[in-house]
FIDOVO-411851 format. One record per atom (N, C-alpha, C): residue number from 1; residue in one letter; x, y negated, z. Coordinates in Angstrom, 2 decimals. Atoms other than C-alpha are relative to their C-alpha. Last residue first. Layout:
vopa seq->NUM; type->a; c1->X; c2->Y; c3->Z
...
% end
This chain:
vopa seq->126; type->p; c1->-0.95; c2->-0.80; c3->0.58
vopa seq->126; type->p; c1->-81.14; c2->-3.35; c3->15.87
vopa seq->126; type->p; c1->1.40; c2->-0.71; c3->-0.26
vopa seq->125; type->i; c1->-0.57; c2->0.68; c3->1.02
vopa seq->125; type->i; c1->-83.02; c2->-5.36; c3->18.64
vopa seq->125; type->i; c1->1.11; c2->0.85; c3->-0.82
vopa seq->124; type->d; c1->1.02; c2->0.11; c3->1.20
vopa seq->124; type->d; c1->-85.15; c2->-3.16; c3->20.57
vopa seq->124; type->d; c1->0.73; c2->-0.63; c3->-1.14
vopa seq->123; type->e; c1->-0.37; c2->-1.21; c3->0.59
vopa seq->123; type->e; c1->-82.39; c2->-2.59; c3->23.21
vopa seq->123; type->e; c1->-0.91; c2->0.22; c3->-1.16
vopa seq->122; type->p; c1->-1.08; c2->0.15; c3->0.92
vopa seq->122; type->p; c1->-82.79; c2->-6.37; c3->23.97
vopa seq->122; type->p; c1->0.30; c2->1.43; c3->-0.71
vopa seq->121; type->y; c1->-0.44; c2->-1.34; c3->-0.05
vopa seq->121; type->y; c1->-86.30; c2->-5.81; c3->25.50
vopa seq->121; type->y; c1->1.16; c2->0.02; c3->-1.09
vopa seq->120; type->i; c1->0.67; c2->-0.60; c3->-1.03
vopa seq->120; type->i; c1->-87.32; c2->-9.35; c3->26.61
vopa seq->120; type->i; c1->0.52; c2->1.58; c3->-0.01
vopa seq->119; type->f; c1->-0.95; c2->-0.97; c3->-0.69
vopa seq->119; type->f; c1->-84.73; c2->-10.43; c3->24.02
vopa seq->119; type->f; c1->-0.61; c2->0.36; c3->1.29
vopa seq->118; type->i; c1->-0.50; c2->-1.08; c3->0.89
vopa seq->118; type->i; c1->-87.24; c2->-11.69; c3->21.46
vopa seq->118; type->i; c1->0.97; c2->0.92; c3->0.84
vopa seq->117; type->a; c1->0.88; c2->-1.16; c3->0.55
vopa seq->117; type->a; c1->-89.33; c2->-13.50; c3->23.82
vopa seq->117; type->a; c1->0.50; c2->1.17; c3->-0.75
vopa seq->116; type->e; c1->0.77; c2->-0.69; c3->-1.19
vopa seq->116; type->e; c1->-86.83; c2->-15.50; c3->25.88
vopa seq->116; type->e; c1->-0.91; c2->1.17; c3->-0.53
vopa seq->115; type->r; c1->-1.00; c2->-0.59; c3->-0.69
vopa seq->115; type->r; c1->-84.54; c2->-16.37; c3->22.71
vopa seq->115; type->r; c1->-0.74; c2->0.85; c3->1.21
vopa seq->114; type->l; c1->-0.29; c2->-1.07; c3->1.06
vopa seq->114; type->l; c1->-87.74; c2->-17.44; c3->20.56
vopa seq->114; type->l; c1->0.93; c2->1.05; c3->1.05
vopa seq->113; type->f; c1->0.92; c2->-0.89; c3->0.11
vopa seq->113; type->f; c1->-88.97; c2->-19.54; c3->23.40
vopa seq->113; type->f; c1->0.15; c2->1.28; c3->-0.70
vopa seq->112; type->t; c1->0.03; c2->-0.55; c3->-1.44
vopa seq->112; type->t; c1->-85.59; c2->-21.24; c3->24.13
vopa seq->112; type->t; c1->-1.02; c2->1.10; c3->-0.19
vopa seq->111; type->i; c1->-1.19; c2->-0.92; c3->-0.26
vopa seq->111; type->i; c1->-85.38; c2->-21.82; c3->20.38
vopa seq->111; type->i; c1->-0.03; c2->0.56; c3->1.21
vopa seq->110; type->i; c1->0.20; c2->-1.10; c3->1.00
vopa seq->110; type->i; c1->-88.78; c2->-23.39; c3->20.20
vopa seq->110; type->i; c1->0.99; c2->1.05; c3->0.03
vopa seq->109; type->e; c1->1.00; c2->-0.80; c3->-0.53
vopa seq->109; type->e; c1->-88.12; c2->-25.51; c3->23.21
vopa seq->109; type->e; c1->-0.44; c2->1.22; c3->-0.80
vopa seq->108; type->p; c1->-0.73; c2->-1.06; c3->-1.00
vopa seq->108; type->p; c1->-84.84; c2->-26.60; c3->21.57
vopa seq->108; type->p; c1->-1.10; c2->0.67; c3->0.74
vopa seq->107; type->p; c1->0.03; c2->0.46; c3->-1.26
vopa seq->107; type->p; c1->-86.80; c2->-28.21; c3->18.58
vopa seq->107; type->p; c1->0.52; c2->1.01; c3->1.02
vopa seq->106; type->i; c1->1.29; c2->-0.65; c3->-0.62
vopa seq->106; type->i; c1->-85.82; c2->-26.71; c3->15.23
vopa seq->106; type->i; c1->0.06; c2->-0.48; c3->1.56
vopa seq->105; type->a; c1->-0.32; c2->-1.45; c3->-0.57
vopa seq->105; type->a; c1->-83.60; c2->-29.20; c3->13.71
vopa seq->105; type->a; c1->-1.16; c2->0.44; c3->0.75
vopa seq->104; type->d; c1->-0.94; c2->-0.32; c3->0.82
vopa seq->104; type->d; c1->-84.15; c2->-32.50; c3->11.81
vopa seq->104; type->d; c1->0.72; c2->1.30; c3->0.49
vopa seq->103; type->f; c1->-1.29; c2->-0.16; c3->-0.54
vopa seq->103; type->f; c1->-87.39; c2->-33.33; c3->13.32
vopa seq->103; type->f; c1->1.06; c2->0.43; c3->-0.84
vopa seq->102; type->y; c1->-0.54; c2->1.32; c3->0.42
vopa seq->102; type->y; c1->-90.74; c2->-34.79; c3->12.28
vopa seq->102; type->y; c1->1.42; c2->0.07; c3->0.65
vopa seq->101; type->i; c1->-1.11; c2->-0.26; c3->0.94
vopa seq->101; type->i; c1->-92.98; c2->-31.49; c3->12.10
vopa seq->101; type->i; c1->0.58; c2->-1.57; c3->-0.31
vopa seq->100; type->p; c1->-0.03; c2->0.71; c3->1.34
vopa seq->100; type->p; c1->-95.52; c2->-31.73; c3->14.80
vopa seq->100; type->p; c1->1.31; c2->0.10; c3->-0.77
vopa seq->99; type->k; c1->-0.96; c2->1.15; c3->0.01
vopa seq->99; type->k; c1->-95.11; c2->-29.07; c3->17.60
vopa seq->99; type->k; c1->-0.30; c2->-0.64; c3->-1.45
vopa seq->98; type->t; c1->-0.13; c2->0.76; c3->1.24
vopa seq->98; type->t; c1->-97.91; c2->-26.66; c3->18.55
vopa seq->98; type->t; c1->0.95; c2->-1.18; c3->-0.09
vopa seq->97; type->k; c1->-0.54; c2->1.39; c3->-0.34
vopa seq->97; type->k; c1->-97.95; c2->-24.14; c3->21.43
vopa seq->97; type->k; c1->0.19; c2->-0.50; c3->-1.49
vopa seq->96; type->p; c1->-0.50; c2->0.62; c3->1.20
vopa seq->96; type->p; c1->-99.77; c2->-20.71; c3->21.53
vopa seq->96; type->p; c1->0.24; c2->-1.66; c3->0.21
vopa seq->95; type->k; c1->0.70; c2->1.29; c3->0.42
vopa seq->95; type->k; c1->-100.14; c2->-19.21; c3->25.04
vopa seq->95; type->k; c1->0.63; c2->-0.74; c3->-1.28
vopa seq->94; type->i; c1->-0.71; c2->1.10; c3->-0.73
vopa seq->94; type->i; c1->-98.41; c2->-15.93; c3->25.21
vopa seq->94; type->i; c1->-0.56; c2->-1.28; c3->-0.63
vopa seq->93; type->t; c1->-0.67; c2->0.95; c3->0.86
vopa seq->93; type->t; c1->-101.03; c2->-13.47; c3->24.03
vopa seq->93; type->t; c1->0.53; c2->-1.05; c3->0.77
vopa seq->92; type->v; c1->0.09; c2->1.37; c3->-0.79
vopa seq->92; type->v; c1->-101.71; c2->-10.45; c3->26.07
vopa seq->92; type->v; c1->0.60; c2->-1.05; c3->-0.90
vopa seq->91; type->g; c1->1.33; c2->0.50; c3->0.30
vopa seq->91; type->g; c1->-102.41; c2->-7.22; c3->23.75
vopa seq->91; type->g; c1->-0.22; c2->-1.43; c3->0.64
vopa seq->90; type->h; c1->1.04; c2->-0.97; c3->-0.45
vopa seq->90; type->h; c1->-99.44; c2->-5.28; c3->25.09
vopa seq->90; type->h; c1->-1.33; c2->-0.77; c3->-0.03
vopa seq->89; type->h; c1->-0.65; c2->-1.11; c3->-0.64
vopa seq->89; type->h; c1->-97.25; c2->-8.51; c3->24.54
vopa seq->89; type->h; c1->-0.90; c2->0.90; c3->0.48
vopa seq->88; type->e; c1->0.91; c2->-0.94; c3->-0.71
vopa seq->88; type->e; c1->-98.15; c2->-11.11; c3->22.22
vopa seq->88; type->e; c1->0.75; c2->1.07; c3->0.42
vopa seq->87; type->g; c1->-0.37; c2->-1.45; c3->-0.15
vopa seq->87; type->g; c1->-96.28; c2->-14.20; c3->21.18
vopa seq->87; type->g; c1->-1.09; c2->0.76; c3->0.37
vopa seq->86; type->y; c1->0.67; c2->-0.88; c3->-0.93
vopa seq->86; type->y; c1->-96.72; c2->-17.84; c3->20.16
vopa seq->86; type->y; c1->0.55; c2->1.46; c3->-0.04
vopa seq->85; type->y; c1->-0.83; c2->-1.08; c3->-0.50
vopa seq->85; type->y; c1->-95.29; c2->-20.72; c3->18.09
vopa seq->85; type->y; c1->-0.75; c2->0.77; c3->1.36
vopa seq->84; type->d; c1->0.60; c2->-0.79; c3->-1.01
vopa seq->84; type->d; c1->-97.14; c2->-23.02; c3->15.93
vopa seq->84; type->d; c1->0.93; c2->0.88; c3->0.58
vopa seq->83; type->i; c1->-0.35; c2->-1.42; c3->-0.24
vopa seq->83; type->i; c1->-95.29; c2->-25.56; c3->13.76
vopa seq->83; type->i; c1->-0.64; c2->0.53; c3->1.13
vopa seq->82; type->t; c1->-0.22; c2->-0.38; c3->-1.53
vopa seq->82; type->t; c1->-96.86; c2->-28.77; c3->12.36
vopa seq->82; type->t; c1->0.68; c2->1.43; c3->0.02
vopa seq->81; type->t; c1->-0.12; c2->1.22; c3->-0.74
vopa seq->81; type->t; c1->-97.18; c2->-30.92; c3->9.04
vopa seq->81; type->t; c1->0.29; c2->0.50; c3->1.55
vopa seq->80; type->d; c1->-0.77; c2->1.10; c3->0.85
vopa seq->80; type->d; c1->-96.70; c2->-28.50; c3->6.01
vopa seq->80; type->d; c1->0.07; c2->-1.06; c3->1.13
vopa seq->79; type->y; c1->1.07; c2->0.56; c3->0.96
vopa seq->79; type->y; c1->-97.63; c2->-25.35; c3->8.07
vopa seq->79; type->y; c1->0.81; c2->-1.28; c3->-0.63
vopa seq->78; type->v; c1->-0.52; c2->1.06; c3->0.57
vopa seq->78; type->v; c1->-95.04; c2->-22.97; c3->9.73
vopa seq->78; type->v; c1->-1.21; c2->-0.72; c3->-1.03
vopa seq->77; type->t; c1->0.83; c2->0.46; c3->1.26
vopa seq->77; type->t; c1->-96.32; c2->-20.45; c3->11.81
vopa seq->77; type->t; c1->0.31; c2->-1.16; c3->-0.28
vopa seq->76; type->v; c1->0.06; c2->1.38; c3->0.39
vopa seq->76; type->v; c1->-93.81; c2->-18.85; c3->14.28
vopa seq->76; type->v; c1->-0.75; c2->-0.38; c3->-1.27
vopa seq->75; type->t; c1->0.42; c2->0.63; c3->1.19
vopa seq->75; type->t; c1->-94.58; c2->-15.53; c3->15.71
vopa seq->75; type->t; c1->0.12; c2->-1.32; c3->0.10
vopa seq->74; type->t; c1->-0.12; c2->1.41; c3->-0.03
vopa seq->74; type->t; c1->-93.23; c2->-13.22; c3->18.38
vopa seq->74; type->t; c1->-0.25; c2->-0.56; c3->-1.15
vopa seq->73; type->v; c1->-0.19; c2->0.70; c3->1.33
vopa seq->73; type->v; c1->-94.59; c2->-9.70; c3->18.49
vopa seq->73; type->v; c1->0.10; c2->-1.32; c3->0.38
vopa seq->72; type->l; c1->-0.27; c2->1.38; c3->0.11
vopa seq->72; type->l; c1->-94.32; c2->-7.17; c3->21.19
vopa seq->72; type->l; c1->0.15; c2->-0.58; c3->-1.23
vopa seq->71; type->l; c1->1.27; c2->0.82; c3->0.40
vopa seq->71; type->l; c1->-96.17; c2->-4.01; c3->21.32
vopa seq->71; type->l; c1->0.34; c2->-1.44; c3->0.08
vopa seq->70; type->h; c1->0.47; c2->0.37; c3->-1.30
vopa seq->70; type->h; c1->-93.31; c2->-2.20; c3->23.40
vopa seq->70; type->h; c1->-1.14; c2->-0.98; c3->-0.40
vopa seq->69; type->y; c1->0.75; c2->-0.99; c3->-0.80
vopa seq->69; type->y; c1->-91.43; c2->-2.15; c3->20.22
vopa seq->69; type->y; c1->-0.51; c2->-0.59; c3->1.28
vopa seq->68; type->q; c1->-0.82; c2->-0.98; c3->-0.88
vopa seq->68; type->q; c1->-90.51; c2->-5.17; c3->18.35
vopa seq->68; type->q; c1->-0.66; c2->1.18; c3->0.51
vopa seq->67; type->p; c1->0.74; c2->-1.26; c3->-0.60
vopa seq->67; type->p; c1->-91.98; c2->-7.44; c3->15.71
vopa seq->67; type->p; c1->0.90; c2->0.75; c3->0.72
vopa seq->66; type->w; c1->-1.10; c2->-0.82; c3->-0.66
vopa seq->66; type->w; c1->-90.12; c2->-10.89; c3->15.11
vopa seq->66; type->w; c1->-0.79; c2->1.29; c3->0.61
vopa seq->65; type->h; c1->0.14; c2->-0.91; c3->-1.15
vopa seq->65; type->h; c1->-92.55; c2->-12.56; c3->12.74
vopa seq->65; type->h; c1->1.20; c2->0.82; c3->0.49
vopa seq->64; type->f; c1->-1.11; c2->-0.65; c3->-0.31
vopa seq->64; type->f; c1->-92.30; c2->-15.72; c3->10.74
vopa seq->64; type->f; c1->-0.22; c2->0.86; c3->1.26
vopa seq->63; type->d; c1->0.03; c2->-0.60; c3->-1.10
vopa seq->63; type->d; c1->-95.61; c2->-16.81; c3->9.13
vopa seq->63; type->d; c1->1.50; c2->0.73; c3->0.18
vopa seq->62; type->m; c1->-0.86; c2->-1.14; c3->0.13
vopa seq->62; type->m; c1->-95.87; c2->-19.26; c3->6.41
vopa seq->62; type->m; c1->0.19; c2->0.53; c3->1.46
vopa seq->61; type->a; c1->-1.09; c2->-0.05; c3->-1.03
vopa seq->61; type->a; c1->-98.81; c2->-21.62; c3->6.16
vopa seq->61; type->a; c1->0.68; c2->1.35; c3->-0.52
vopa seq->60; type->d; c1->-1.10; c2->0.84; c3->0.42
vopa seq->60; type->d; c1->-101.33; c2->-22.91; c3->3.57
vopa seq->60; type->d; c1->1.11; c2->0.00; c3->1.10
vopa seq->59; type->i; c1->0.40; c2->1.31; c3->-0.41
vopa seq->59; type->i; c1->-104.30; c2->-21.17; c3->5.32
vopa seq->59; type->i; c1->1.16; c2->-1.02; c3->-0.21
vopa seq->58; type->d; c1->0.93; c2->0.45; c3->0.92
vopa seq->58; type->d; c1->-104.00; c2->-17.86; c3->3.45
vopa seq->58; type->d; c1->-0.55; c2->-1.44; c3->0.51
vopa seq->57; type->v; c1->1.51; c2->0.15; c3->-0.72
vopa seq->57; type->v; c1->-101.06; c2->-17.04; c3->5.54
vopa seq->57; type->v; c1->-0.83; c2->-0.63; c3->-0.90
vopa seq->56; type->p; c1->0.76; c2->1.34; c3->0.33
vopa seq->56; type->p; c1->-97.71; c2->-16.11; c3->3.77
vopa seq->56; type->p; c1->-1.36; c2->0.21; c3->0.75
vopa seq->55; type->a; c1->1.40; c2->-0.37; c3->0.75
vopa seq->55; type->a; c1->-95.33; c2->-13.48; c3->5.24
vopa seq->55; type->a; c1->-0.80; c2->-1.30; c3->-0.02
vopa seq->54; type->v; c1->0.53; c2->1.12; c3->0.64
vopa seq->54; type->v; c1->-91.57; c2->-13.54; c3->6.28
vopa seq->54; type->v; c1->-1.47; c2->0.41; c3->-0.72
vopa seq->53; type->q; c1->0.85; c2->-0.24; c3->1.04
vopa seq->53; type->q; c1->-90.04; c2->-11.08; c3->8.74
vopa seq->53; type->q; c1->-0.79; c2->-1.07; c3->-0.57
vopa seq->52; type->p; c1->1.27; c2->-0.70; c3->-0.10
vopa seq->52; type->p; c1->-87.71; c2->-12.60; c3->11.02
vopa seq->52; type->p; c1->-0.31; c2->0.50; c3->-1.37
vopa seq->51; type->f; c1->1.09; c2->0.59; c3->1.02
vopa seq->51; type->f; c1->-83.99; c2->-13.06; c3->11.34
vopa seq->51; type->f; c1->-1.37; c2->0.70; c3->-0.13
vopa seq->50; type->p; c1->0.36; c2->-0.58; c3->1.26
vopa seq->50; type->p; c1->-82.27; c2->-12.01; c3->14.49
vopa seq->50; type->p; c1->-0.90; c2->-0.72; c3->-1.02
vopa seq->49; type->l; c1->1.45; c2->-0.82; c3->0.01
vopa seq->49; type->l; c1->-81.14; c2->-14.53; c3->16.78
vopa seq->49; type->l; c1->-0.08; c2->0.73; c3->-1.19
vopa seq->48; type->d; c1->0.03; c2->-1.15; c3->-1.21
vopa seq->48; type->d; c1->-77.37; c2->-15.35; c3->17.36
vopa seq->48; type->d; c1->-1.47; c2->0.53; c3->0.11
vopa seq->47; type->d; c1->-0.51; c2->-1.18; c3->0.55
vopa seq->47; type->d; c1->-77.09; c2->-17.12; c3->13.77
vopa seq->47; type->d; c1->-0.10; c2->1.16; c3->1.15
vopa seq->46; type->p; c1->-1.45; c2->-0.48; c3->-0.46
vopa seq->46; type->p; c1->-79.13; c2->-19.96; c3->14.97
vopa seq->46; type->p; c1->0.16; c2->1.50; c3->-0.40
vopa seq->45; type->l; c1->0.22; c2->-0.97; c3->-0.88
vopa seq->45; type->l; c1->-82.31; c2->-20.72; c3->12.83
vopa seq->45; type->l; c1->1.40; c2->0.49; c3->0.40
vopa seq->44; type->w; c1->-0.18; c2->0.49; c3->-1.25
vopa seq->44; type->w; c1->-81.85; c2->-24.01; c3->11.10
vopa seq->44; type->w; c1->0.10; c2->1.01; c3->1.14
vopa seq->43; type->d; c1->-1.49; c2->0.56; c3->-0.11
vopa seq->43; type->d; c1->-81.47; c2->-22.66; c3->7.69
vopa seq->43; type->d; c1->0.28; c2->-0.39; c3->1.38
vopa seq->42; type->l; c1->-1.01; c2->-1.10; c3->0.19
vopa seq->42; type->l; c1->-84.64; c2->-20.44; c3->8.26
vopa seq->42; type->l; c1->1.54; c2->-0.65; c3->0.01
vopa seq->41; type->f; c1->0.10; c2->-0.71; c3->-1.15
vopa seq->41; type->f; c1->-86.74; c2->-23.50; c3->9.49
vopa seq->41; type->f; c1->1.00; c2->1.44; c3->0.03
vopa seq->40; type->q; c1->-0.72; c2->0.63; c3->-0.88
vopa seq->40; type->q; c1->-85.56; c2->-25.44; c3->6.54
vopa seq->40; type->q; c1->-0.03; c2->0.66; c3->1.50
vopa seq->39; type->q; c1->-1.27; c2->-0.34; c3->0.35
vopa seq->39; type->q; c1->-86.87; c2->-22.84; c3->4.23
vopa seq->39; type->q; c1->1.01; c2->-0.78; c3->0.91
vopa seq->38; type->a; c1->-0.44; c2->-1.30; c3->-0.23
vopa seq->38; type->a; c1->-90.09; c2->-22.88; c3->5.96
vopa seq->38; type->a; c1->1.25; c2->0.24; c3->-0.24
vopa seq->37; type->i; c1->-0.04; c2->0.06; c3->-1.49
vopa seq->37; type->i; c1->-90.41; c2->-26.72; c3->5.92
vopa seq->37; type->i; c1->0.55; c2->1.48; c3->0.43
vopa seq->36; type->e; c1->-1.33; c2->0.89; c3->-0.31
vopa seq->36; type->e; c1->-89.66; c2->-26.64; c3->2.10
vopa seq->36; type->e; c1->0.31; c2->0.10; c3->1.61
vopa seq->35; type->f; c1->-1.30; c2->-0.79; c3->0.46
vopa seq->35; type->f; c1->-92.12; c2->-23.88; c3->1.55
vopa seq->35; type->f; c1->1.30; c2->-0.63; c3->0.39
vopa seq->34; type->t; c1->-0.12; c2->-1.19; c3->-1.00
vopa seq->34; type->t; c1->-94.81; c2->-25.87; c3->3.52
vopa seq->34; type->t; c1->1.30; c2->0.93; c3->-0.36
vopa seq->33; type->k; c1->-0.54; c2->0.61; c3->-1.31
vopa seq->33; type->k; c1->-93.88; c2->-28.99; c3->1.41
vopa seq->33; type->k; c1->-0.03; c2->1.22; c3->0.97
vopa seq->32; type->e; c1->-1.34; c2->0.13; c3->0.08
vopa seq->32; type->e; c1->-94.50; c2->-26.94; c3->-1.77
vopa seq->32; type->e; c1->0.55; c2->-0.42; c3->1.34
vopa seq->31; type->k; c1->-0.63; c2->1.28; c3->0.39
vopa seq->31; type->k; c1->-98.06; c2->-26.31; c3->-0.63
vopa seq->31; type->k; c1->1.49; c2->0.20; c3->-0.13
vopa seq->30; type->v; c1->-0.59; c2->0.53; c3->-1.18
vopa seq->30; type->v; c1->-99.41; c2->-22.69; c3->-0.49
vopa seq->30; type->v; c1->0.90; c2->-1.07; c3->-0.50
vopa seq->29; type->p; c1->-1.59; c2->-0.02; c3->0.05
vopa seq->29; type->p; c1->-101.76; c2->-22.26; c3->-3.37
vopa seq->29; type->p; c1->0.62; c2->-0.40; c3->1.30
vopa seq->28; type->d; c1->-0.61; c2->1.27; c3->0.52
vopa seq->28; type->d; c1->-105.53; c2->-22.05; c3->-2.14
vopa seq->28; type->d; c1->1.52; c2->0.42; c3->-0.25
vopa seq->27; type->a; c1->-0.82; c2->0.94; c3->-0.70
vopa seq->27; type->a; c1->-106.78; c2->-18.63; c3->-1.33
vopa seq->27; type->a; c1->0.52; c2->-1.16; c3->-0.88
vopa seq->26; type->g; c1->0.47; c2->1.26; c3->0.11
vopa seq->26; type->g; c1->-109.75; c2->-17.14; c3->-3.31
vopa seq->26; type->g; c1->0.92; c2->-1.02; c3->0.87
vopa seq->25; type->e; c1->1.10; c2->0.24; c3->-0.71
vopa seq->25; type->e; c1->-109.64; c2->-13.45; c3->-2.19
vopa seq->25; type->e; c1->-0.36; c2->-1.50; c3->0.09
vopa seq->24; type->g; c1->1.22; c2->-0.77; c3->0.79
vopa seq->24; type->g; c1->-107.24; c2->-11.93; c3->-4.65
vopa seq->24; type->g; c1->-1.15; c2->-0.43; c3->0.93
vopa seq->23; type->d; c1->0.34; c2->-1.20; c3->-0.91
vopa seq->23; type->d; c1->-104.35; c2->-13.14; c3->-2.17
vopa seq->23; type->d; c1->-1.11; c2->0.88; c3->-0.68
vopa seq->22; type->w; c1->-1.14; c2->-0.89; c3->-0.05
vopa seq->22; type->w; c1->-102.73; c2->-15.47; c3->-4.81
vopa seq->22; type->w; c1->-0.09; c2->1.23; c3->0.89
vopa seq->21; type->d; c1->0.58; c2->-1.19; c3->-0.19
vopa seq->21; type->d; c1->-106.14; c2->-17.06; c3->-5.61
vopa seq->21; type->d; c1->1.21; c2->1.07; c3->0.11
vopa seq->20; type->p; c1->1.22; c2->0.06; c3->-0.61
vopa seq->20; type->p; c1->-104.51; c2->-20.42; c3->-6.76
vopa seq->20; type->p; c1->-0.26; c2->1.76; c3->0.00
vopa seq->19; type->k; c1->1.01; c2->0.13; c3->1.00
vopa seq->19; type->k; c1->-100.67; c2->-20.00; c3->-7.76
vopa seq->19; type->k; c1->-1.41; c2->0.33; c3->1.01
vopa seq->18; type->s; c1->0.35; c2->1.33; c3->0.29
vopa seq->18; type->s; c1->-98.02; c2->-21.03; c3->-5.23
vopa seq->18; type->s; c1->-0.89; c2->-0.07; c3->-1.19
vopa seq->17; type->c; c1->0.97; c2->0.72; c3->-0.71
vopa seq->17; type->c; c1->-98.13; c2->-17.87; c3->-3.40
vopa seq->17; type->c; c1->-0.07; c2->-1.25; c3->-0.42
vopa seq->16; type->t; c1->1.36; c2->-0.53; c3->-0.07
vopa seq->16; type->t; c1->-96.30; c2->-15.54; c3->-5.58
vopa seq->16; type->t; c1->-1.17; c2->-0.71; c3->0.50
vopa seq->15; type->e; c1->0.50; c2->-0.19; c3->1.43
vopa seq->15; type->e; c1->-93.36; c2->-17.53; c3->-6.56
vopa seq->15; type->e; c1->-1.35; c2->0.70; c3->0.01
vopa seq->14; type->r; c1->0.06; c2->1.36; c3->0.76
vopa seq->14; type->r; c1->-92.90; c2->-18.87; c3->-3.11
vopa seq->14; type->r; c1->-0.60; c2->0.15; c3->-1.22
vopa seq->13; type->v; c1->1.30; c2->0.45; c3->-0.39
vopa seq->13; type->v; c1->-93.51; c2->-15.31; c3->-1.51
vopa seq->13; type->v; c1->-0.22; c2->-1.49; c3->-0.68
vopa seq->12; type->s; c1->0.99; c2->-0.68; c3->0.62
vopa seq->12; type->s; c1->-90.64; c2->-14.22; c3->-3.55
vopa seq->12; type->s; c1->-1.45; c2->-0.32; c3->0.29
vopa seq->11; type->q; c1->0.08; c2->0.37; c3->1.38
vopa seq->11; type->q; c1->-88.45; c2->-17.09; c3->-2.40
vopa seq->11; type->q; c1->-1.01; c2->0.87; c3->-0.82
vopa seq->10; type->l; c1->0.70; c2->1.44; c3->-0.04
vopa seq->10; type->l; c1->-89.40; c2->-16.55; c3->1.22
vopa seq->10; type->l; c1->0.06; c2->-0.31; c3->-1.56
vopa seq->9; type->k; c1->1.31; c2->-0.44; c3->-0.16
vopa seq->9; type->k; c1->-88.31; c2->-12.70; c3->0.76
vopa seq->9; type->k; c1->-0.79; c2->-1.43; c3->-0.13
vopa seq->8; type->a; c1->0.80; c2->-0.55; c3->1.25
vopa seq->8; type->a; c1->-85.18; c2->-13.73; c3->-0.69
vopa seq->8; type->a; c1->-1.30; c2->0.18; c3->0.07
vopa seq->7; type->e; c1->0.27; c2->1.27; c3->1.06
vopa seq->7; type->e; c1->-84.50; c2->-16.26; c3->2.14
vopa seq->7; type->e; c1->-0.34; c2->0.57; c3->-0.94
vopa seq->6; type->a; c1->1.00; c2->1.05; c3->-0.08
vopa seq->6; type->a; c1->-85.17; c2->-13.63; c3->4.67
vopa seq->6; type->a; c1->-0.20; c2->-0.96; c3->-0.98
vopa seq->5; type->a; c1->1.35; c2->-0.75; c3->0.16
vopa seq->5; type->a; c1->-82.99; c2->-10.96; c3->3.06
vopa seq->5; type->a; c1->-1.33; c2->-0.97; c3->0.39
vopa seq->4; type->t; c1->0.13; c2->-0.04; c3->1.27
vopa seq->4; type->t; c1->-80.08; c2->-13.40; c3->2.95
vopa seq->4; type->t; c1->-1.20; c2->0.60; c3->-0.40
vopa seq->3; type->r; c1->0.42; c2->1.43; c3->0.43
vopa seq->3; type->r; c1->-80.49; c2->-14.51; c3->6.65
vopa seq->3; type->r; c1->-0.14; c2->0.29; c3->-1.53
vopa seq->2; type->n; c1->-1.11; c2->0.93; c3->-0.06
vopa seq->2; type->n; c1->-80.47; c2->-10.80; c3->7.81
vopa seq->2; type->n; c1->-0.44; c2->-1.17; c3->-0.71
vopa seq->1; type->m; c1->-0.04; c2->0.84; c3->1.26
vopa seq->1; type->m; c1->-83.46; c2->-8.66; c3->8.54
vopa seq->1; type->m; c1->1.06; c2->-0.97; c3->0.17
% end
């Protein structure tokens, strides 16, 4: 996925998930602040990393996924006040970590985490 496709998906999710019961199971609307943080995350993502898949979470959050072969999934979950980041490889979860949102760029430790996790199997990157 490229930057334009990721941003278009986020906009589509914004339109769908800003309404009550957007998931058909009673989910509250995703807050505008959550979408703003998610857009900032995409804006700040370095061009040398592949762009993630975007999906809403019914707990007022946005997930960014970097699925790969070998059962590896790297995820960043953006809330309106924090970012969680974690991965899973062959059913083993890489310990989740949380950062408060009070920054003007993606914290370096999250970028390092993404680079290490995403490029474990570089042949899987299209």
